[in-house]
N, C-alpha and C positions, 0 to 999 in steps of 0.2 A: 504494500500500500504506500502510495506517495503522500508525503506530508504536505499540508497546505499552509499558506501564510496565515498566521493568526489574525492579521490586520485586514487583509483584503480577500483572502480565499483562493488566490492563484497558487500554482505549485510552488512550494518553498525550495529555495536553493541557497539559503543563508540562515543564520541564527542571530536574533536580536538579543543582545545583552541588555536586559531590562534596566539593570543598574550598570551604566556604562563603565567599562574597564578603567577609563581615565579617572572617573570619580572614585572608584575603589582605590586606585593608586594614590590619589590625593588624600584619602582618609586613612592611609596606612599608619600614620602617626597618631591617630585618634581611635584607639580600640573600642571605646564606648559607642561612638558614632558608627563605626564600621559594623559592630555587632548588631546595632539596631537596624541598619539597612539590610543585613544579610540574615535576619532572624529566621529561625526554623519555620518552614511552611511558605516562605515568600518565594514567588516565582522569580528565578534569576535569568532564565533564558526561554525564548519561545522561537519556534520555527517561523521563518518569514521569507519573503522574496527580497531580492537585492534592492529593488526600487524602494520598498517601504523602509528597509534597513538604512539605506542611504538618506532618505528624507528625515528619518528620526535622528540621525547623526549621533552625537555624544551628549545630547540633552537628557536631563533626568526628569521623569514624571513620577508622581507619587504612586499612581496605580496604573495597571494595564489599561483600564478603561480611559484614563486620562491620555495615555499614549495613543490609543485608538482614536479618540476624539481629536487630538492635535493633528493626526494625519488627514482627517476629513477636512 
């Protein structure tokens, strides 16, 4: 089965890091902030297409729904 883009539904050929890697690197010196962002149960990656992934860039959104809304 082919995975589909979480945001638009076309075939996925990429992975969106919901919490951008650049933000995680920036917070490496703040263990409390890093722990709150990566808390158990939080989705860290979703399958997506390259176009959606590119449009999202390295911006951070509080929820997946916020990310989806920003793309629209």
